[in-house]
N, C-alpha and C positions, 0 to 999 in steps of 0.2 A: 338632277336628269343628266346622264351620260350615254351620249353615242358611241360606240366604239366601231372602229371601220378597220375588217381586216380585208387583205388581200386585196389593197387598193391598185397595185399594178396589173392585174389580172382579170377578174371579175369581183368587183369588192361586195362583201356581206356587211348589212350594218345590223346591229345589236343595240339597243334603243332599252337603257334599264332607266326605271323609274326612279329609285333612291340608291340608297346608301345599301338597304336592306337587301335589296335587289343584285346587287356587286357580290355581297357577302353570301348570298345563297347561292347565287351561279356559279362563283370561283374559288369562294372559301374566305375565311375571314382573315388569314393572312395578306389579303391582297389590300384590305383597309386598315389594316394595321402597321403598313408601310411607312417610313419616314416622308417619302414622297406624296403618299396619299395624305397623312394627318398633318405635312406645314402647305402641302400645294392644292392639295385635291385632285391629286393625278397618280395614275401607275403606269408600269410597264409591263405589258408580257409580250414578247415578239414572237415568239411560236406557241400558242394554243396546243395544248397536249387535249387528247381525247375526252378528260374529265370535264377542261374547260367549254370544249366544244357543246358535249353534252348540257352543261349547266346552263350555257347560254340559249341552248333551243328556244326557250319559250318565250327570249325576249327577241329572237330574230326578226325584222323588218318589224316594229311594233311603235310604228309611227304615228298610230291613235295618240300615244303618251305624248309625244309633241303636240298633234291639233289642239289635248284637251287642255294644254298650258296656255293657248295661245286665247282658246273661247273664255277662260277664266275671267 
């Protein structure tokens, strides 16, 4: 599970990825292949481009993924 928060100082937007596959499908395989992801399980995209924003739309505000993990 990964929750990405964009625009923290303005109007925050939340993107909730349920798995690494979600990240790869939304942002591209290069993000899951970075040293920071492989070593620490995180990545850094400070300014999302149009392709990133489009890929993240299906994951926007998917708090049900967090809730489902709590129910188990």
